C-alpha positions in Angstrom: 17.4 -23.4 14.8 19.7 -21.1 13.0 20.2 -21.1 9.4 24.1 -21.1 8.1 25.5 -21.5 4.3 25.2 -25.7 5.0 21.6 -25.8 5.1 21.7 -24.2 2.1 23.8 -22.7 -1.4 24.9 -19.4 -2.1 22.1 -19.2 -4.2 17.9 -19.0 -3.1 14.8 -18.8 -4.9 12.2 -17.4 -2.9 8.5 -18.2 -4.4 6.1 -16.1 -3.3 2.7 -14.9 -4.1 3.8 -11.4 -3.1 5.4 -9.6 -1.1 4.3 -10.4 2.4 4.6 -11.1 6.5 5.7 -14.4 5.9 8.6 -13.6 4.5 9.0 -10.8 5.7 9.4 -11.6 9.1 10.8 -15.5 8.8 12.0 -16.6 5.3 13.8 -13.6 4.7 15.6 -12.9 7.8 16.8 -16.3 8.2 18.7 -16.5 5.1 20.1 -13.4 5.1 21.6 -14.6 8.2 23.0 -17.4 6.7 25.0 -15.4 3.7 22.5 -16.6 1.2 22.2 -14.5 -2.4 18.0 -14.0 -2.0 16.2 -13.9 -5.3 12.7 -13.0 -5.0 10.1 -14.5 -7.7 6.2 -14.2 -7.8 5.0 -17.6 -9.2 5.8 -17.4 -13.2 8.8 -16.0 -12.9 10.8 -18.7 -13.7 14.4 -19.0 -14.2 16.2 -20.1 -16.7 17.4 -23.5 -16.6 21.1 -22.9 -16.8 21.1 -20.4 -13.9 19.3 -23.6 -11.3 22.5 -26.0 -10.7 23.3 -25.7 -7.0 20.4 -23.6 -6.0 18.0 -24.1 -3.3 14.3 -22.6 -3.8 11.9 -22.2 -1.0 8.4 -22.2 -1.3 6.5 -19.4 1.0 3.3 -21.2 1.7 1.9 -21.8 -1.6 3.9 -23.7 -4.3 2.1 -22.7 -7.5 2.5 -24.9 -11.4 4.5 -23.3 -13.2 7.6 -23.5 -10.8 6.0 -27.6 -9.8 7.4 -28.1 -14.0 10.6 -26.7 -13.2 11.5 -28.9 -10.0 10.6 -31.5 -12.1 12.2 -31.2 -15.2 15.2 -30.4 -12.7 15.2 -31.6 -9.3 18.8 -33.3 -9.9 20.2 -30.2 -10.2 18.6 -28.1 -7.1 20.5 -28.5 -3.8 17.1 -27.9 -2.3 13.7 -27.5 -2.3 11.6 -25.8 0.5 8.3 -25.1 1.9 8.1 -23.1 4.2 4.6 -22.5 5.8 3.1 -20.4 9.2 -0.1 -21.4 9.1 -1.3 -25.2 9.0 -1.3 -25.3 5.2 -0.8 -29.2 4.8 -3.9 -30.6 6.6 -7.9 -29.5 5.0 -8.8 -30.1 8.3 -7.4 -27.2 9.6 -9.9 -24.9 7.7 -12.6 -26.3 8.9 -14.3 -22.5 8.9 -12.7 -20.5 6.9 -14.6 -18.8 3.6 -14.8 -20.9 1.0 -12.8 -19.4 -1.4 -10.3 -19.2 0.6 -10.8 -23.0 1.6 -9.9 -23.2 -2.0 -7.1 -21.2 -2.3 -5.3 -23.1 0.0 -5.7 -26.9 -1.3 -5.8 -26.0 -4.6 -1.9 -24.6 -3.7 -0.9 -26.2 -0.7 -2.8 -29.0 0.8 -3.3 -31.0 -2.5 0.7 -30.3 -3.3 1.7 -32.5 0.2 2.6 -35.6 -1.9 4.6 -33.7 -4.7 6.4 -32.4 -1.7 7.5 -35.2 -0.3 8.2 -36.6 -3.5 10.6 -34.6 -4.5 12.5 -34.4 -1.1 10.8 -31.1 0.2 12.5 -30.1 3.0 10.4 -28.3 5.8 10.3 -24.9 7.4 7.9 -24.2 9.9 7.2 -20.7 12.4 5.3 -22.4 15.2 6.5 -25.5 17.5 3.1 -26.7 16.6 4.0 -27.3 13.5 7.0 -28.6 14.6 5.6 -31.1 16.9 2.8 -32.0 14.1 4.3 -32.9 11.4 7.5 -34.0 13.3 7.6 -37.6 10.8 9.3 -34.8 8.5 11.4 -33.4 10.1 11.0 -30.1 9.8 12.8 -27.0 11.1 12.0 -24.3 13.3 12.5 -20.8 12.0 12.0 -17.5 14.6 10.3 -14.6 13.5 12.5 -11.5 13.6 11.1 -7.9 14.1 11.3 -5.3 10.7 13.2 -2.7 11.5 11.1 0.4 13.2 9.8 2.7 10.5 11.3 6.4 10.4 7.9 8.2 11.0 9.6 11.6 10.2 10.8 10.2 7.0 7.4 9.4 5.6 5.0 11.2 3.3 1.4 9.8 2.9 -0.4 11.0 0.0 -3.9 10.7 -0.5 -7.1 11.0 -2.5 -10.4 11.0 -0.8 -13.4 10.6 -4.0 -16.4 9.4 -3.6 -18.4 7.0 -6.1 -18.8 9.9 -8.4 -14.9 10.4 -9.3 -14.8 7.2 -10.7 -13.1 9.2 -13.3 -11.0 11.0 -11.3 -10.2 7.1 -10.2 -9.1 5.8 -13.0 -7.5 8.3 -14.4 -4.9 8.8 -10.7 -3.3 5.4 -11.3 -0.9 6.0 -13.6 0.0 9.2 -11.4 0.4 6.6 -8.2 2.2 4.0 -9.8 5.0 5.7 -10.9 4.9 8.5 -7.8 5.3 5.2 -5.2 8.2 3.7 -7.7 10.0 7.2 -7.6 9.6 7.9 -4.2 10.8 4.8 -1.4 8.7 7.0 1.4 5.7 8.0 0.2 2.2 5.9 1.1 -1.0 6.4 -0.4 -4.3 6.3 0.5 -7.7 5.9 -1.3 -11.0 5.8 -0.3 -13.2 2.8 -2.3 -15.0 0.1 -2.8 -14.4 -3.7 -4.2 -13.7 -1.7 -7.5 -11.2 0.2 -6.7 -9.4 -2.8 -4.0 -8.7 -4.7 -7.2 -7.6 -1.6 -8.9 -5.4 -0.2 -6.9 -4.9 -3.7 -4.1 -1.0 -4.3 -6.1 0.6 -1.0 -5.7 3.1 -1.0 -3.4 2.2 1.2 0.3 -1.2 1.9 -0.6 -4.7 1.7 1.3 -7.3 1.2 0.2 -10.2 2.5 3.3 -13.8 0.9 3.1 -16.3 3.8 2.2 -17.7 6.0 5.7 -20.7 7.8 6.8 -20.5 11.4 6.9 -20.0 11.9 10.7 -16.9 8.8 10.6 -15.8 10.7 7.7 -15.3 13.7 10.0 -13.1 11.8 12.4 -11.3 9.6 9.9 -9.8 12.7 9.2 -8.5 14.4 12.4 -6.3 11.4 12.4 -3.0 12.7 12.1 -0.1 12.1 9.6 -1.5 13.0 6.4 0.9 15.9 4.1 0.0 15.4 0.3 -4.1 15.7 -0.2 -5.0 15.3 -4.2 -8.0 17.2 -5.9 -8.2 16.0 -9.6 -11.2 17.4 -11.1 -11.9 16.6 -14.9 -13.6 18.4 -17.2 -17.0 16.7 -17.4 -20.8 18.2 -17.2 -21.2 16.9 -14.1 -17.6 18.4 -12.2 -18.9 21.5 -13.5 -21.1 21.9 -10.7 -19.2 21.1 -7.8 -17.4 23.3 -5.3 -14.4 23.2 -4.2 -15.0 21.6 -1.3 -12.0 19.2 -1.3 -10.0 22.2 -0.3 -11.9 22.2 3.5 -11.2 18.2 3.4 -7.5 18.4 2.3 -6.6 21.5 5.0 -8.6 19.9 7.6 -6.6 16.9 7.5 -3.6 19.3 7.8 -2.4 18.9 4.4 -1.0 20.7 1.4 -3.1 20.1 -1.4 -2.6 19.6 -5.1 -5.8 20.7 -6.8 -6.2 20.7 -11.0 -6.2 24.6 -12.5 -8.6 24.1 -14.2 -11.8 24.6 -12.6 -13.6 25.8 -9.6 -10.4 25.0 -7.4 -8.6 27.4 -9.8 -10.5 29.9 -8.8 -10.2 28.9 -5.0 -6.5 27.9 -5.0 -3.6 30.5 -5.2 -1.0 28.6 -6.2 1.6 28.3 -4.4 0.6 30.1 -1.7 -2.4 28.0 0.1 -2.4 25.5 -2.9 -0.8 24.5 -5.3 -1.8 24.1 -9.1 -1.3 21.2 -12.0 -2.5 21.0 -15.2 -4.7 17.6 -14.9 -1.1 16.1 -17.0 0.1 12.7 -15.7 3.9 13.8 -16.0 3.1 17.3 -14.6 0.8 15.6 -11.7 4.2 13.3 -10.9 6.5 15.9 -10.8 4.3 18.1 -8.6 3.6 15.3 -6.1 7.1 14.5 -5.6 8.5 18.6 -5.5 6.0 18.3 -2.8 7.4 15.3 -1.2 10.8 16.7 -1.4 10.0 20.1 0.3 8.4 20.1 4.0 9.6 23.8 4.4 7.4 24.7 1.7 4.3 22.0 2.6 4.2 23.6 6.2 4.1 27.0 4.4 1.8 26.1 2.8 -0.6 25.0 4.6 0.0 27.9 7.6 -2.2 29.7 4.4 -4.5 27.3 4.3 -5.6 27.3 7.5 -5.6 31.3 7.0 -8.0 31.1 3.9 -9.9 28.5 6.0 -10.7 30.5 8.9 -11.4 33.4 6.3 -14.9 30.9 4.7 -15.8 30.8 8.2 -15.8 34.0 9.0 -17.5 34.3 5.8 -20.4 32.2 6.9 -20.5 33.8 10.1 -20.7 37.2 8.2 -23.5 35.8 6.4 -26.0 34.1 9.3 -25.5 38.0 10.9 -27.0 39.8 8.1 -29.6 37.2 8.1 -30.3 37.9 11.6 -30.4 41.9 11.3 -26.4 42.2 12.2 -24.1 44.0 11.2 -21.6 42.5 8.7 -18.4 42.8 9.8 -15.7 44.2 6.8 -12.6 43.0 5.6 -10.8 44.7 7.9 -13.5 44.4 11.0 -13.0 40.1 10.4 -8.8 40.5 10.7 -9.0 41.8 13.5 -10.8 39.0 14.9 -8.3 36.3 14.3 
């Protein structure tokens, strides 16, 4: 059933734990089609009471305590209270077999709210005919799914940092950099490798993927997946880091990306700034601006990547020459090496 202005009000508060597919595929398209003014709110983002006259509140899946108190205090001023669900959240038996932590969340924020919702005269919106039939006594409204617009792949830029557990300091240092550039560059996405601690730290950032650590052979295959543009290689001045080699240059270039490297340390000796990579001192603001500069200049990125691949090829020739010398073969000089390319 299509919603219209008669079903709702001019102002609708959409209450959600965080941006989620339930809102994007079902609730928001229906509200936009009805011409509503939508205000998206988190669990603790409660509006002032003066803003509630004639408003509608739509709970997406979950009903948090601060909003329950608001509804109880001002129900007579609200035009509608609605719960939308795209899973069977109101029957504890439906959650049988799910992980205990998730079942507890559903019970605490959804299932145990059923009586309260009925007491507040709440409407029920559902995503499937199955839910519509199961909760028929509630006279639910079936909300159809609407596909999101296709992502313009050519316009997006993927930023990544593939540091192991030994780079915990760099992972922490990068957080404000990534938080800022994601806010300033809407077409930017970010990919980072890490375990549960990294996931807890980064998962709330928008357009961010936290990839579980993998074996070296698996990582080599992972690097061949296309679509990466800018690789990061911060390296803090710590004792353990002083002995490292600039192997991040190999990984970033093999991934088909241009690298942004710490100007001090081992990579400063390998990278020619503005030729086969980009160097910047380890300052949060400087890295933010460097990333934004690279994001906005695709032609420069391609040029840097081209020279980086040449440099990578030179490393391969060096390895070949060393092997030849060990086998008693003559070592090619640089002119001969260029002729072989």
